[in-house]
PyMOL Python script that loads the backbone (N, CA, C, O; Angstrom):
from pymol import cmd

cmd.read_pdbstr("""\
ATOM      1  N   THR A   1      72.323 -48.820 -24.043  1.00  0.00           N
ATOM      2  CA  THR A   1      71.625 -48.786 -25.317  1.00  0.00           C
ATOM      3  C   THR A   1      72.464 -49.377 -26.428  1.00  0.00           C
ATOM      4  O   THR A   1      71.923 -49.993 -27.346  1.00  0.00           O
ATOM      5  N   GLY A   2      73.793 -49.201 -26.366  1.00  0.00           N
ATOM      6  CA  GLY A   2      74.631 -49.579 -27.488  1.00  0.00           C
ATOM      7  C   GLY A   2      74.957 -51.049 -27.605  1.00  0.00           C
ATOM      8  O   GLY A   2      75.483 -51.467 -28.637  1.00  0.00           O
ATOM      9  N   SER A   3      74.676 -51.844 -26.610  1.00  0.00           N
ATOM     10  CA  SER A   3      75.093 -53.236 -26.628  1.00  0.00           C
ATOM     11  C   SER A   3      73.897 -54.165 -26.468  1.00  0.00           C
ATOM     12  O   SER A   3      73.005 -53.916 -25.657  1.00  0.00           O
ATOM     13  N   LEU A   4      73.892 -55.231 -27.246  1.00  0.00           N
ATOM     14  CA  LEU A   4      72.837 -56.232 -27.079  1.00  0.00           C
ATOM     15  C   LEU A   4      73.074 -57.062 -25.819  1.00  0.00           C
ATOM     16  O   LEU A   4      72.146 -57.679 -25.296  1.00  0.00           O
ATOM     17  N   ALA A   5      74.324 -57.078 -25.329  1.00  0.00           N
ATOM     18  CA  ALA A   5      74.667 -57.877 -24.152  1.00  0.00           C
ATOM     19  C   ALA A   5      74.469 -57.118 -22.846  1.00  0.00           C
ATOM     20  O   ALA A   5      74.357 -57.747 -21.793  1.00  0.00           O
ATOM     21  N   ASN A   6      74.423 -55.798 -22.877  1.00  0.00           N
ATOM     22  CA  ASN A   6      74.296 -54.996 -21.662  1.00  0.00           C
ATOM     23  C   ASN A   6      72.832 -54.953 -21.235  1.00  0.00           C
ATOM     24  O   ASN A   6      72.034 -54.175 -21.758  1.00  0.00           O
ATOM     25  N   THR A   7      72.503 -55.802 -20.278  1.00  0.00           N
ATOM     26  CA  THR A   7      71.107 -55.920 -19.852  1.00  0.00           C
ATOM     27  C   THR A   7      70.848 -55.313 -18.481  1.00  0.00           C
ATOM     28  O   THR A   7      69.702 -55.256 -18.035  1.00  0.00           O
ATOM     29  N   GLY A   8      71.907 -54.857 -17.805  1.00  0.00           N
ATOM     30  CA  GLY A   8      71.739 -54.310 -16.465  1.00  0.00           C
ATOM     31  C   GLY A   8      71.806 -55.364 -15.380  1.00  0.00           C
ATOM     32  O   GLY A   8      71.646 -55.041 -14.202  1.00  0.00           O
ATOM     33  N   GLU A   9      72.037 -56.612 -15.743  1.00  0.00           N
ATOM     34  CA  GLU A   9      72.054 -57.702 -14.759  1.00  0.00           C
ATOM     35  C   GLU A   9      73.176 -57.554 -13.737  1.00  0.00           C
ATOM     36  O   GLU A   9      72.987 -57.880 -12.565  1.00  0.00           O
ATOM     37  N   VAL A  10      74.332 -57.071 -14.159  1.00  0.00           N
ATOM     38  CA  VAL A  10      75.455 -56.925 -13.225  1.00  0.00           C
ATOM     39  C   VAL A  10      75.118 -55.883 -12.168  1.00  0.00           C
ATOM     40  O   VAL A  10      75.337 -56.114 -10.979  1.00  0.00           O
ATOM     41  N   THR A  11      74.588 -54.742 -12.587  1.00  0.00           N
ATOM     42  CA  THR A  11      74.190 -53.706 -11.641  1.00  0.00           C
ATOM     43  C   THR A  11      73.126 -54.231 -10.688  1.00  0.00           C
ATOM     44  O   THR A  11      73.186 -53.978  -9.485  1.00  0.00           O
ATOM     45  N   ALA A  12      72.155 -54.960 -11.222  1.00  0.00           N
ATOM     46  CA  ALA A  12      71.092 -55.520 -10.380  1.00  0.00           C
ATOM     47  C   ALA A  12      71.664 -56.492  -9.349  1.00  0.00           C
ATOM     48  O   ALA A  12      71.240 -56.483  -8.193  1.00  0.00           O
ATOM     49  N   GLU A  13      72.615 -57.323  -9.752  1.00  0.00           N
ATOM     50  CA  GLU A  13      73.202 -58.279  -8.819  1.00  0.00           C
ATOM     51  C   GLU A  13      74.007 -57.565  -7.735  1.00  0.00           C
ATOM     52  O   GLU A  13      73.922 -57.927  -6.561  1.00  0.00           O
ATOM     53  N   LEU A  14      74.784 -56.559  -8.120  1.00  0.00           N
ATOM     54  CA  LEU A  14      75.537 -55.797  -7.131  1.00  0.00           C
ATOM     55  C   LEU A  14      74.596 -55.099  -6.146  1.00  0.00           C
ATOM     56  O   LEU A  14      74.868 -55.062  -4.946  1.00  0.00           O
ATOM     57  N   PHE A  15      73.505 -54.552  -6.646  1.00  0.00           N
ATOM     58  CA  PHE A  15      72.500 -53.922  -5.791  1.00  0.00           C
ATOM     59  C   PHE A  15      71.925 -54.948  -4.812  1.00  0.00           C
ATOM     60  O   PHE A  15      71.774 -54.669  -3.623  1.00  0.00           O
ATOM     61  N   ARG A  16      71.606 -56.141  -5.331  1.00  0.00           N
ATOM     62  CA  ARG A  16      71.055 -57.214  -4.495  1.00  0.00           C
ATOM     63  C   ARG A  16      72.032 -57.614  -3.392  1.00  0.00           C
ATOM     64  O   ARG A  16      71.623 -57.967  -2.286  1.00  0.00           O
ATOM     65  N   LEU A  17      73.330 -57.556  -3.706  1.00  0.00           N
ATOM     66  CA  LEU A  17      74.358 -57.921  -2.730  1.00  0.00           C
ATOM     67  C   LEU A  17      74.664 -56.805  -1.741  1.00  0.00           C
ATOM     68  O   LEU A  17      75.473 -56.988  -0.831  1.00  0.00           O
ATOM     69  N   GLY A  18      74.026 -55.654  -1.910  1.00  0.00           N
ATOM     70  CA  GLY A  18      74.194 -54.564  -0.960  1.00  0.00           C
ATOM     71  C   GLY A  18      75.300 -53.576  -1.278  1.00  0.00           C
ATOM     72  O   GLY A  18      75.649 -52.757  -0.427  1.00  0.00           O
ATOM     73  N   VAL A  19      75.859 -53.627  -2.472  1.00  0.00           N
ATOM     74  CA  VAL A  19      76.888 -52.665  -2.855  1.00  0.00           C
ATOM     75  C   VAL A  19      76.250 -51.276  -2.907  1.00  0.00           C
ATOM     76  O   VAL A  19      75.230 -51.090  -3.570  1.00  0.00           O
ATOM     77  N   PRO A  20      76.844 -50.296  -2.210  1.00  0.00           N
ATOM     78  CA  PRO A  20      76.270 -48.944  -2.225  1.00  0.00           C
ATOM     79  C   PRO A  20      76.270 -48.354  -3.639  1.00  0.00           C
ATOM     80  O   PRO A  20      77.249 -48.472  -4.376  1.00  0.00           O
ATOM     81  N   MET A  21      75.173 -47.728  -3.993  1.00  0.00           N
ATOM     82  CA  MET A  21      75.043 -47.092  -5.303  1.00  0.00           C
ATOM     83  C   MET A  21      74.426 -45.718  -5.107  1.00  0.00           C
ATOM     84  O   MET A  21      73.710 -45.472  -4.137  1.00  0.00           O
ATOM     85  N   ALA A  22      74.713 -44.842  -6.035  1.00  0.00           N
ATOM     86  CA  ALA A  22      74.176 -43.485  -5.946  1.00  0.00           C
ATOM     87  C   ALA A  22      73.817 -42.979  -7.335  1.00  0.00           C
ATOM     88  O   ALA A  22      74.367 -43.431  -8.340  1.00  0.00           O
ATOM     89  N   ASN A  23      72.904 -42.053  -7.371  1.00  0.00           N
ATOM     90  CA  ASN A  23      72.517 -41.357  -8.602  1.00  0.00           C
ATOM     91  C   ASN A  23      71.990 -42.295  -9.692  1.00  0.00           C
ATOM     92  O   ASN A  23      72.169 -42.032 -10.881  1.00  0.00           O
ATOM     93  N   LEU A  24      71.351 -43.371  -9.289  1.00  0.00           N
ATOM     94  CA  LEU A  24      70.830 -44.302 -10.286  1.00  0.00           C
ATOM     95  C   LEU A  24      69.738 -43.665 -11.154  1.00  0.00           C
ATOM     96  O   LEU A  24      69.457 -44.131 -12.258  1.00  0.00           O
ATOM     97  N   GLU A  25      69.137 -42.606 -10.642  1.00  0.00           N
ATOM     98  CA  GLU A  25      68.111 -41.926 -11.444  1.00  0.00           C
ATOM     99  C   GLU A  25      68.704 -41.217 -12.655  1.00  0.00           C
ATOM    100  O   GLU A  25      67.973 -40.777 -13.543  1.00  0.00           O
ATOM    101  N   MET A  26      70.027 -41.108 -12.688  1.00  0.00           N
ATOM    102  CA  MET A  26      70.687 -40.436 -13.807  1.00  0.00           C
ATOM    103  C   MET A  26      70.944 -41.385 -14.982  1.00  0.00           C
ATOM    104  O   MET A  26      71.363 -40.945 -16.053  1.00  0.00           O
ATOM    105  N   ILE A  27      70.696 -42.683 -14.785  1.00  0.00           N
ATOM    106  CA  ILE A  27      70.858 -43.640 -15.875  1.00  0.00           C
ATOM    107  C   ILE A  27      69.653 -43.498 -16.793  1.00  0.00           C
ATOM    108  O   ILE A  27      68.508 -43.514 -16.340  1.00  0.00           O
ATOM    109  N   GLN A  28      69.920 -43.360 -18.076  1.00  0.00           N
ATOM    110  CA  GLN A  28      68.831 -43.175 -19.028  1.00  0.00           C
ATOM    111  C   GLN A  28      68.746 -44.363 -19.974  1.00  0.00           C
ATOM    112  O   GLN A  28      69.753 -44.943 -20.381  1.00  0.00           O
ATOM    113  N   TYR A  29      67.544 -44.692 -20.298  1.00  0.00           N
ATOM    114  CA  TYR A  29      67.276 -45.665 -21.353  1.00  0.00           C
ATOM    115  C   TYR A  29      66.833 -44.864 -22.552  1.00  0.00           C
ATOM    116  O   TYR A  29      65.948 -44.017 -22.432  1.00  0.00           O
ATOM    117  N   HIS A  30      67.413 -45.105 -23.685  1.00  0.00           N
ATOM    118  CA  HIS A  30      67.021 -44.385 -24.893  1.00  0.00           C
ATOM    119  C   HIS A  30      66.260 -45.344 -25.792  1.00  0.00           C
ATOM    120  O   HIS A  30      66.837 -46.311 -26.288  1.00  0.00           O
ATOM    121  N   PRO A  31      64.979 -45.094 -26.011  1.00  0.00           N
ATOM    122  CA  PRO A  31      64.138 -46.058 -26.712  1.00  0.00           C
ATOM    123  C   PRO A  31      64.341 -46.111 -28.222  1.00  0.00           C
ATOM    124  O   PRO A  31      63.875 -47.051 -28.867  1.00  0.00           O
ATOM    125  N   THR A  32      65.018 -45.135 -28.796  1.00  0.00           N
ATOM    126  CA  THR A  32      65.100 -45.073 -30.246  1.00  0.00           C
ATOM    127  C   THR A  32      66.460 -45.577 -30.709  1.00  0.00           C
ATOM    128  O   THR A  32      67.429 -44.821 -30.786  1.00  0.00           O
ATOM    129  N   THR A  33      66.510 -46.861 -31.013  1.00  0.00           N
ATOM    130  CA  THR A  33      67.738 -47.478 -31.493  1.00  0.00           C
ATOM    131  C   THR A  33      67.418 -48.365 -32.684  1.00  0.00           C
ATOM    132  O   THR A  33      66.259 -48.677 -32.960  1.00  0.00           O
ATOM    133  N   VAL A  34      68.460 -48.758 -33.373  1.00  0.00           N
ATOM    134  CA  VAL A  34      68.305 -49.708 -34.468  1.00  0.00           C
ATOM    135  C   VAL A  34      69.415 -50.743 -34.324  1.00  0.00           C
ATOM    136  O   VAL A  34      70.564 -50.396 -34.050  1.00  0.00           O
ATOM    137  N   GLU A  35      69.071 -52.002 -34.508  1.00  0.00           N
ATOM    138  CA  GLU A  35      70.072 -53.068 -34.423  1.00  0.00           C
ATOM    139  C   GLU A  35      70.802 -53.158 -35.756  1.00  0.00           C
ATOM    140  O   GLU A  35      70.186 -53.256 -36.817  1.00  0.00           O
ATOM    141  N   GLN A  36      72.112 -53.123 -35.678  1.00  0.00           N
ATOM    142  CA  GLN A  36      72.941 -53.174 -36.889  1.00  0.00           C
ATOM    143  C   GLN A  36      74.248 -53.867 -36.541  1.00  0.00           C
ATOM    144  O   GLN A  36      74.971 -53.401 -35.661  1.00  0.00           O
ATOM    145  N   GLY A  37      74.561 -54.942 -37.195  1.00  0.00           N
ATOM    146  CA  GLY A  37      75.837 -55.607 -37.003  1.00  0.00           C
ATOM    147  C   GLY A  37      76.091 -56.090 -35.588  1.00  0.00           C
ATOM    148  O   GLY A  37      77.225 -56.012 -35.116  1.00  0.00           O
ATOM    149  N   GLY A  38      75.070 -56.590 -34.893  1.00  0.00           N
ATOM    150  CA  GLY A  38      75.251 -57.152 -33.570  1.00  0.00           C
ATOM    151  C   GLY A  38      75.290 -56.144 -32.442  1.00  0.00           C
ATOM    152  O   GLY A  38      75.627 -56.508 -31.316  1.00  0.00           O
ATOM    153  N   LYS A  39      74.960 -54.899 -32.700  1.00  0.00           N
ATOM    154  CA  LYS A  39      74.868 -53.912 -31.629  1.00  0.00           C
ATOM    155  C   LYS A  39      73.711 -52.969 -31.917  1.00  0.00           C
ATOM    156  O   LYS A  39      73.172 -52.948 -33.024  1.00  0.00           O
ATOM    157  N   ARG A  40      73.347 -52.214 -30.940  1.00  0.00           N
ATOM    158  CA  ARG A  40      72.279 -51.228 -31.119  1.00  0.00           C
ATOM    159  C   ARG A  40      72.914 -49.859 -31.297  1.00  0.00           C
ATOM    160  O   ARG A  40      73.776 -49.448 -30.520  1.00  0.00           O
ATOM    161  N   MET A  41      72.477 -49.170 -32.326  1.00  0.00           N
ATOM    162  CA  MET A  41      72.985 -47.829 -32.579  1.00  0.00           C
ATOM    163  C   MET A  41      71.916 -46.821 -32.163  1.00  0.00           C
ATOM    164  O   MET A  41      70.735 -46.978 -32.474  1.00  0.00           O
ATOM    165  N   LEU A  42      72.350 -45.801 -31.465  1.00  0.00           N
ATOM    166  CA  LEU A  42      71.458 -44.762 -30.988  1.00  0.00           C
ATOM    167  C   LEU A  42      71.026 -43.859 -32.130  1.00  0.00           C
ATOM    168  O   LEU A  42      71.848 -43.390 -32.917  1.00  0.00           O
ATOM    169  N   LEU A  43      69.735 -43.625 -32.207  1.00  0.00           N
ATOM    170  CA  LEU A  43      69.198 -42.657 -33.155  1.00  0.00           C
ATOM    171  C   LEU A  43      68.716 -41.462 -32.360  1.00  0.00           C
ATOM    172  O   LEU A  43      68.000 -41.625 -31.372  1.00  0.00           O
ATOM    173  N   SER A  44      69.083 -40.301 -32.760  1.00  0.00           N
ATOM    174  CA  SER A  44      68.691 -39.100 -32.044  1.00  0.00           C
ATOM    175  C   SER A  44      67.171 -38.957 -32.031  1.00  0.00           C
ATOM    176  O   SER A  44      66.489 -39.293 -33.000  1.00  0.00           O
ATOM    177  N   GLU A  45      66.661 -38.452 -30.916  1.00  0.00           N
ATOM    178  CA  GLU A  45      65.226 -38.174 -30.865  1.00  0.00           C
ATOM    179  C   GLU A  45      64.857 -37.109 -31.893  1.00  0.00           C
ATOM    180  O   GLU A  45      63.693 -36.967 -32.268  1.00  0.00           O
ATOM    181  N   ALA A  46      65.861 -36.367 -32.340  1.00  0.00           N
ATOM    182  CA  ALA A  46      65.604 -35.377 -33.385  1.00  0.00           C
ATOM    183  C   ALA A  46      65.100 -36.061 -34.652  1.00  0.00           C
ATOM    184  O   ALA A  46      64.362 -35.458 -35.431  1.00  0.00           O
ATOM    185  N   ALA A  47      65.502 -37.338 -34.864  1.00  0.00           N
ATOM    186  CA  ALA A  47      65.020 -38.063 -36.044  1.00  0.00           C
ATOM    187  C   ALA A  47      63.501 -38.221 -35.979  1.00  0.00           C
ATOM    188  O   ALA A  47      62.816 -38.094 -36.994  1.00  0.00           O
ATOM    189  N   ARG A  48      62.977 -38.501 -34.777  1.00  0.00           N
ATOM    190  CA  ARG A  48      61.521 -38.588 -34.637  1.00  0.00           C
ATOM    191  C   ARG A  48      60.893 -37.221 -34.813  1.00  0.00           C
ATOM    192  O   ARG A  48      59.816 -37.094 -35.395  1.00  0.00           O
ATOM    193  N   GLY A  49      61.565 -36.202 -34.311  1.00  0.00           N
ATOM    194  CA  GLY A  49      61.058 -34.844 -34.440  1.00  0.00           C
ATOM    195  C   GLY A  49      60.990 -34.372 -35.884  1.00  0.00           C
ATOM    196  O   GLY A  49      60.182 -33.511 -36.232  1.00  0.00           O
ATOM    197  N   GLU A  50      61.847 -34.944 -36.715  1.00  0.00           N
ATOM    198  CA  GLU A  50      61.875 -34.579 -38.131  1.00  0.00           C
ATOM    199  C   GLU A  50      61.050 -35.516 -39.004  1.00  0.00           C
ATOM    200  O   GLU A  50      61.128 -35.472 -40.231  1.00  0.00           O
ATOM    201  N   GLY A  51      60.259 -36.364 -38.352  1.00  0.00           N
ATOM    202  CA  GLY A  51      59.352 -37.220 -39.118  1.00  0.00           C
ATOM    203  C   GLY A  51      59.685 -38.698 -39.096  1.00  0.00           C
ATOM    204  O   GLY A  51      58.986 -39.493 -39.724  1.00  0.00           O
ATOM    205  N   GLY A  52      60.750 -39.089 -38.378  1.00  0.00           N
ATOM    206  CA  GLY A  52      61.059 -40.513 -38.248  1.00  0.00           C
ATOM    207  C   GLY A  52      59.928 -41.227 -37.530  1.00  0.00           C
ATOM    208  O   GLY A  52      59.331 -40.679 -36.603  1.00  0.00           O
ATOM    209  N   ARG A  53      59.634 -42.447 -37.954  1.00  0.00           N
ATOM    210  CA  ARG A  53      58.507 -43.184 -37.403  1.00  0.00           C
ATOM    211  C   ARG A  53      58.980 -44.478 -36.751  1.00  0.00           C
ATOM    212  O   ARG A  53      59.788 -45.212 -37.320  1.00  0.00           O
ATOM    213  N   LEU A  54      58.466 -44.752 -35.545  1.00  0.00           N
ATOM    214  CA  LEU A  54      58.774 -45.997 -34.857  1.00  0.00           C
ATOM    215  C   LEU A  54      57.844 -47.081 -35.371  1.00  0.00           C
ATOM    216  O   LEU A  54      56.643 -46.865 -35.530  1.00  0.00           O
ATOM    217  N   LEU A  55      58.418 -48.254 -35.628  1.00  0.00           N
ATOM    218  CA  LEU A  55      57.589 -49.353 -36.094  1.00  0.00           C
ATOM    219  C   LEU A  55      58.111 -50.671 -35.561  1.00  0.00           C
ATOM    220  O   LEU A  55      59.270 -50.793 -35.164  1.00  0.00           O
ATOM    221  N   ALA A  56      57.242 -51.637 -35.563  1.00  0.00           N
ATOM    222  CA  ALA A  56      57.574 -53.028 -35.290  1.00  0.00           C
ATOM    223  C   ALA A  56      56.875 -53.839 -36.370  1.00  0.00           C
ATOM    224  O   ALA A  56      55.907 -53.381 -36.977  1.00  0.00           O
ATOM    225  N   LEU A  57      57.369 -55.033 -36.601  1.00  0.00           N
ATOM    226  CA  LEU A  57      56.689 -55.888 -37.574  1.00  0.00           C
ATOM    227  C   LEU A  57      55.589 -56.662 -36.865  1.00  0.00           C
ATOM    228  O   LEU A  57      55.804 -57.256 -35.808  1.00  0.00           O
ATOM    229  N   ARG A  58      54.424 -56.644 -37.461  1.00  0.00           N
ATOM    230  CA  ARG A  58      53.284 -57.414 -36.955  1.00  0.00           C
ATOM    231  C   ARG A  58      52.699 -58.151 -38.148  1.00  0.00           C
ATOM    232  O   ARG A  58      52.265 -57.536 -39.122  1.00  0.00           O
ATOM    233  N   ASN A  59      52.694 -59.464 -38.062  1.00  0.00           N
ATOM    234  CA  ASN A  59      52.252 -60.305 -39.181  1.00  0.00           C
ATOM    235  C   ASN A  59      53.047 -59.997 -40.449  1.00  0.00           C
ATOM    236  O   ASN A  59      52.515 -60.031 -41.559  1.00  0.00           O
ATOM    237  N   GLY A  60      54.328 -59.695 -40.258  1.00  0.00           N
ATOM    238  CA  GLY A  60      55.225 -59.437 -41.386  1.00  0.00           C
ATOM    239  C   GLY A  60      55.082 -58.072 -42.032  1.00  0.00           C
ATOM    240  O   GLY A  60      55.713 -57.801 -43.054  1.00  0.00           O
ATOM    241  N   LYS A  61      54.261 -57.209 -41.448  1.00  0.00           N
ATOM    242  CA  LYS A  61      54.037 -55.886 -42.021  1.00  0.00           C
ATOM    243  C   LYS A  61      54.376 -54.810 -41.006  1.00  0.00           C
ATOM    244  O   LYS A  61      54.249 -55.046 -39.805  1.00  0.00           O
ATOM    245  N   PRO A  62      54.810 -53.618 -41.459  1.00  0.00           N
ATOM    246  CA  PRO A  62      55.107 -52.527 -40.520  1.00  0.00           C
ATOM    247  C   PRO A  62      53.875 -52.149 -39.705  1.00  0.00           C
ATOM    248  O   PRO A  62      52.774 -51.997 -40.235  1.00  0.00           O
ATOM    249  N   TRP A  63      54.092 -52.004 -38.413  1.00  0.00           N
ATOM    250  CA  TRP A  63      53.035 -51.588 -37.487  1.00  0.00           C
ATOM    251  C   TRP A  63      53.535 -50.349 -36.769  1.00  0.00           C
ATOM    252  O   TRP A  63      54.478 -50.432 -35.981  1.00  0.00           O
ATOM    253  N   TYR A  64      52.933 -49.224 -37.021  1.00  0.00           N
ATOM    254  CA  TYR A  64      53.312 -47.946 -36.417  1.00  0.00           C
ATOM    255  C   TYR A  64      52.554 -47.801 -35.099  1.00  0.00           C
ATOM    256  O   TYR A  64      51.576 -47.060 -35.003  1.00  0.00           O
ATOM    257  N   PHE A  65      53.028 -48.526 -34.091  1.00  0.00           N
ATOM    258  CA  PHE A  65      52.310 -48.684 -32.834  1.00  0.00           C
ATOM    259  C   PHE A  65      52.112 -47.382 -32.070  1.00  0.00           C
ATOM    260  O   PHE A  65      51.074 -47.204 -31.432  1.00  0.00           O
ATOM    261  N   MET A  66      53.068 -46.476 -32.115  1.00  0.00           N
ATOM    262  CA  MET A  66      52.907 -45.205 -31.395  1.00  0.00           C
ATOM    263  C   MET A  66      51.804 -44.361 -32.037  1.00  0.00           C
ATOM    264  O   MET A  66      51.030 -43.709 -31.337  1.00  0.00           O
ATOM    265  N   GLU A  67      51.737 -44.375 -33.338  1.00  0.00           N
ATOM    266  CA  GLU A  67      50.708 -43.607 -34.045  1.00  0.00           C
ATOM    267  C   GLU A  67      49.324 -44.188 -33.801  1.00  0.00           C
ATOM    268  O   GLU A  67      48.333 -43.460 -33.747  1.00  0.00           O
ATOM    269  N   GLU A  68      49.267 -45.506 -33.655  1.00  0.00           N
ATOM    270  CA  GLU A  68      47.987 -46.160 -33.397  1.00  0.00           C
ATOM    271  C   GLU A  68      47.495 -45.870 -31.982  1.00  0.00           C
ATOM    272  O   GLU A  68      46.322 -45.556 -31.780  1.00  0.00           O
ATOM    273  N   LYS A  69      48.394 -45.978 -31.006  1.00  0.00           N
ATOM    274  CA  LYS A  69      47.981 -45.814 -29.613  1.00  0.00           C
ATOM    275  C   LYS A  69      47.846 -44.351 -29.202  1.00  0.00           C
ATOM    276  O   LYS A  69      46.999 -44.014 -28.376  1.00  0.00           O
ATOM    277  N   TYR A  70      48.675 -43.483 -29.774  1.00  0.00           N
ATOM    278  CA  TYR A  70      48.671 -42.055 -29.406  1.00  0.00           C
ATOM    279  C   TYR A  70      48.504 -41.201 -30.666  1.00  0.00           C
ATOM    280  O   TYR A  70      49.449 -40.536 -31.090  1.00  0.00           O
ATOM    281  N   PRO A  71      47.324 -41.214 -31.259  1.00  0.00           N
ATOM    282  CA  PRO A  71      47.142 -40.509 -32.534  1.00  0.00           C
ATOM    283  C   PRO A  71      47.409 -39.008 -32.454  1.00  0.00           C
ATOM    284  O   PRO A  71      47.743 -38.384 -33.461  1.00  0.00           O
ATOM    285  N   GLU A  72      47.265 -38.423 -31.260  1.00  0.00           N
ATOM    286  CA  GLU A  72      47.460 -36.979 -31.146  1.00  0.00           C
ATOM    287  C   GLU A  72      48.929 -36.569 -31.297  1.00  0.00           C
ATOM    288  O   GLU A  72      49.211 -35.527 -31.887  1.00  0.00           O
ATOM    289  N   LEU A  73      49.859 -37.355 -30.783  1.00  0.00           N
ATOM    290  CA  LEU A  73      51.289 -37.032 -30.890  1.00  0.00           C
ATOM    291  C   LEU A  73      52.115 -38.135 -31.525  1.00  0.00           C
ATOM    292  O   LEU A  73      53.221 -37.883 -32.004  1.00  0.00           O
ATOM    293  N   GLY A  74      51.597 -39.349 -31.535  1.00  0.00           N
ATOM    294  CA  GLY A  74      52.290 -40.464 -32.180  1.00  0.00           C
ATOM    295  C   GLY A  74      53.729 -40.619 -31.745  1.00  0.00           C
ATOM    296  O   GLY A  74      54.003 -40.854 -30.568  1.00  0.00           O
ATOM    297  N   ASN A  75      54.651 -40.491 -32.685  1.00  0.00           N
ATOM    298  CA  ASN A  75      56.074 -40.686 -32.443  1.00  0.00           C
ATOM    299  C   ASN A  75      56.708 -39.573 -31.614  1.00  0.00           C
ATOM    300  O   ASN A  75      57.872 -39.683 -31.229  1.00  0.00           O
ATOM    301  N   LEU A  76      55.982 -38.530 -31.339  1.00  0.00           N
ATOM    302  CA  LEU A  76      56.520 -37.399 -30.582  1.00  0.00           C
ATOM    303  C   LEU A  76      56.150 -37.449 -29.099  1.00  0.00           C
ATOM    304  O   LEU A  76      56.342 -36.470 -28.377  1.00  0.00           O
ATOM    305  N   MET A  77      55.630 -38.570 -28.653  1.00  0.00           N
ATOM    306  CA  MET A  77      55.322 -38.724 -27.227  1.00  0.00           C
ATOM    307  C   MET A  77      56.622 -38.633 -26.427  1.00  0.00           C
ATOM    308  O   MET A  77      57.692 -38.915 -26.967  1.00  0.00           O
ATOM    309  N   PRO A  78      56.551 -38.245 -25.154  1.00  0.00           N
ATOM    310  CA  PRO A  78      57.750 -38.135 -24.322  1.00  0.00           C
ATOM    311  C   PRO A  78      58.489 -39.471 -24.190  1.00  0.00           C
ATOM    312  O   PRO A  78      57.914 -40.543 -24.379  1.00  0.00           O
ATOM    313  N   ARG A  79      59.770 -39.370 -23.862  1.00  0.00           N
ATOM    314  CA  ARG A  79      60.649 -40.533 -23.800  1.00  0.00           C
ATOM    315  C   ARG A  79      60.142 -41.618 -22.853  1.00  0.00           C
ATOM    316  O   ARG A  79      60.224 -42.802 -23.181  1.00  0.00           O
ATOM    317  N   ASP A  80      59.619 -41.238 -21.684  1.00  0.00           N
ATOM    318  CA  ASP A  80      59.192 -42.266 -20.735  1.00  0.00           C
ATOM    319  C   ASP A  80      58.036 -43.089 -21.294  1.00  0.00           C
ATOM    320  O   ASP A  80      57.997 -44.307 -21.122  1.00  0.00           O
ATOM    321  N   ILE A  81      57.118 -42.440 -21.948  1.00  0.00           N
ATOM    322  CA  ILE A  81      55.976 -43.149 -22.543  1.00  0.00           C
ATOM    323  C   ILE A  81      56.444 -43.990 -23.724  1.00  0.00           C
ATOM    324  O   ILE A  81      56.040 -45.143 -23.875  1.00  0.00           O
ATOM    325  N   THR A  82      57.291 -43.410 -24.552  1.00  0.00           N
ATOM    326  CA  THR A  82      57.818 -44.135 -25.711  1.00  0.00           C
ATOM    327  C   THR A  82      58.582 -45.368 -25.265  1.00  0.00           C
ATOM    328  O   THR A  82      58.404 -46.446 -25.830  1.00  0.00           O
ATOM    329  N   ALA A  83      59.436 -45.221 -24.251  1.00  0.00           N
ATOM    330  CA  ALA A  83      60.218 -46.351 -23.747  1.00  0.00           C
ATOM    331  C   ALA A  83      59.307 -47.462 -23.228  1.00  0.00           C
ATOM    332  O   ALA A  83      59.559 -48.642 -23.472  1.00  0.00           O
ATOM    333  N   ARG A  84      58.255 -47.083 -22.515  1.00  0.00           N
ATOM    334  CA  ARG A  84      57.314 -48.082 -21.993  1.00  0.00           C
ATOM    335  C   ARG A  84      56.626 -48.821 -23.141  1.00  0.00           C
ATOM    336  O   ARG A  84      56.460 -50.039 -23.087  1.00  0.00           O
ATOM    337  N   GLU A  85      56.233 -48.094 -24.167  1.00  0.00           N
ATOM    338  CA  GLU A  85      55.552 -48.734 -25.307  1.00  0.00           C
ATOM    339  C   GLU A  85      56.511 -49.626 -26.084  1.00  0.00           C
ATOM    340  O   GLU A  85      56.126 -50.715 -26.507  1.00  0.00           O
ATOM    341  N   VAL A  86      57.748 -49.189 -26.281  1.00  0.00           N
ATOM    342  CA  VAL A  86      58.735 -50.024 -26.973  1.00  0.00           C
ATOM    343  C   VAL A  86      58.926 -51.324 -26.198  1.00  0.00           C
ATOM    344  O   VAL A  86      58.966 -52.401 -26.793  1.00  0.00           O
ATOM    345  N   TRP A  87      59.043 -51.230 -24.874  1.00  0.00           N
ATOM    346  CA  TRP A  87      59.211 -52.429 -24.042  1.00  0.00           C
ATOM    347  C   TRP A  87      58.007 -53.344 -24.176  1.00  0.00           C
ATOM    348  O   TRP A  87      58.156 -54.559 -24.306  1.00  0.00           O
ATOM    349  N   THR A  88      56.819 -52.767 -24.145  1.00  0.00           N
ATOM    350  CA  THR A  88      55.593 -53.549 -24.244  1.00  0.00           C
ATOM    351  C   THR A  88      55.502 -54.271 -25.592  1.00  0.00           C
ATOM    352  O   THR A  88      55.157 -55.451 -25.662  1.00  0.00           O
ATOM    353  N   VAL A  89      55.817 -53.537 -26.647  1.00  0.00           N
ATOM    354  CA  VAL A  89      55.753 -54.122 -28.000  1.00  0.00           C
ATOM    355  C   VAL A  89      56.836 -55.155 -28.165  1.00  0.00           C
ATOM    356  O   VAL A  89      56.953 -55.763 -29.229  1.00  0.00           O
TER     357      VAL A  89
END
""", "prot")
cmd.dss("prot")
cmd.show_as("cartoon", "prot")
cmd.util.cbc("prot")
cmd.orient("prot")
C-alpha cells in the first residue's frame, strides 16, 4: 500500500517460477490511501467510520462512488467490497 512502485510483480514472477510460498491469504490490500509526495499513505478505516468519504474525480468534479453504488452503507462497506470498487474506479 505504501509504495507506488510495489505492484506485486516480483511475487507473481516468483510464484510463476515455482518458488514455494505460504500464507499468501495473510497479505492485505488496504483500499483507503492517499497519494502524497510520490508514495501512498495509509489512512485508517476509522477515518471512514468517522465520516471520511471516498471519492474520485469524474469530469473534474468529486464523485462519491461508494455512496452512489451502495446508498445503504456507502463508505462503510466492508474492505473487500471497497477494494473491488476502488480498483474498478
